[in-house]
N, C-alpha and C positions, 0 to 999 in steps of 0.2 A: 505492501500500499506506503506510493507517495504522500509524503509529509505535506507537502503544497496544493494548492489549487490549485490553480489557473487563474489566479490574481494573485499570487505568491505573500497568501493571506494566510495565518496561522491559526489556530484555536489554541484555547491556556493549555491541551492535554497537548497537543504537537509542540507547542515552548518546554512544557516538562518534559516532553520524552530526548528531544533534541540536547535539554541542559541538563535532564537529572535531576532537575528541582521537583518540587512535589507542586502538582495544578493551582492547590492554595495558595505558596506560592509564588506560585506566576503570577495571580490575579492579582496577589497585593503588590509585588513592583509593576504590576499595571497601572492599581487603581494611588499608587504612591508619586504616581509620573514617574518614577527611577526606567520604568521601560513604557516605552510611545506605543501604545495602542489607542484602540479607540471599544466602543459598546455597539452592538448591532441595536439599532430601534426594536423595541417591540420584547425580545425577546432577552434585551440584557447581556448577549456571551460578549464575549473579549475575542478579539482579534489583531493577530502583530503582526507589522510586513519581513518581510525575513530580513530586509536589508536594517530593520530594526533590529532586531533580534544580533544579529551581528554584529554592529555596531557597539549595544549591549554587552554583547558577553565577551571582547573585545574591551571592552574595557572595564571590568569587572573578572578580567580573567577565568573565563568560565569556558570551559572545552566546549566543542558542539559536537556535538554528533548526533547530525538529522540523519545519516546513513546514506542514501542513494547518489551521493555529492563523486561522482569518481568521473577520473580523467582516464584517455585515451591513446597512446604515444606511443607511435610509427615514425623510425628513423633506419637511416640506414646504415646508419656509423655509429654502435656502441656507445664510442663518448657520445656524442652530441646528444642519444637515447636518453642515457643515464643524466645529463646536464639536463635535459627538459623533461625530464620526472621528477628531479629530484625541485626542480623552478617551482613546480606546478603542484608536489607535494610538499612543498613549504607554504602552500594558501589550506591545507587543513584534507586536502583529496586525497580518496585514494586513487595507487597510480595502477594501470596494465599495458604494459611496453609490446609492440611485437615489432618485427623485426624485416614484416616483408607487410604487404596492403594485404595482402589475402590474409594473415594472418588476423589482419586488425577490422577487418571485414567480417572475419569469425566473428570476433572477442566483439565489432560494436550489433550484430545481429543477437548477440548470448544476455545483451548485456546492458546496463542504462548506462550513456554517458555523456553528460553535460556539458564534457570538455573534449575534445577530439583534435590532436595534434598531427597533420600528415606531412612527414618529408618528401617533397615535390622529388627529391632524389630517387626515391621508388617506383616513381612514374608519375608523371603531370597529368598526365593523360586519366589514369588511373582511381589516381584521387581528386581526383575534380569528379571520377563518378559515382565515391566514393560522396562523397561530399552533397553530391547531385540527391544522394539515396536517404541524408542526414536530417531530420527536421530538424530549420532550421529555429522555429522556437521555442526550441527545448535546448538547446546546445549550440556555444560557442563552439566555430569550429576554425580551427588555424591551423594555416596553411608555413611549412618553409622553404623556399625556393633560393639554388644556386645564387652567382651573379648572373647566369647567365638565363635565368630563368625570370625574365620584366613583365612583367602585367600581375595585375590581379584578377584572379580569377575571382567573377560576379556569386561563387557558392560560398567561398571563406568569410569569417567577418572577418578577416585578418592574414595577411602573407608577411613576415617578417623572410627580410634577404640575411642570406648570413656572407661575412661573420654577425650578429650581436649577442646583445646581453639575456641572458638567459632571463634574469630581473625580465625585464620588460614584458615578458610571455606572463609570469609573474603576475604584475600589479594591473595586464587586462583581466589577467583570470581573478583578480581580487575587486575588482570595478565592474566587475560580471556579477560578483558575487554579491556584492553589495546591494547594486544599485536592480536587483532583481530581475536580471534579464534569466537565469538560470535556474 
């Protein structure tokens, strides 16, 4: 069961599951204004945007374990794959690695990956085909291009050209999480 609905709103129960706090504690955080949220008119139920939860948890050093946030990294060069995986993992995502686009496609079809990083060195046309098959509304799709792979494919949210600092990728993932894109 996904922990987010279509609008990236979370119930107190979802926040409770993500933070490990009791639902009543979450309600008190919202009522006290510590965690920005709102009440649904009529029922009085509370809702919190995922971005607000992330800000709250970072400010209070609370780990978030909301489950489905995983990343898929596919790159030809093992050292590049390891650097990319480490950058994404630094944002708290579980990372699956693939050495080929075939493996990446198989892994993607077997699980939910809100972040997908594809190295064009594995095959630009094949990477674009995988990107076309990914639901853009639910995933951040990033391409990694060599100098000779100029141009941005419209199926990718971002394309970084080598060499690049993996911290740029980490920052893009962080922004996507905080802005509720994922």
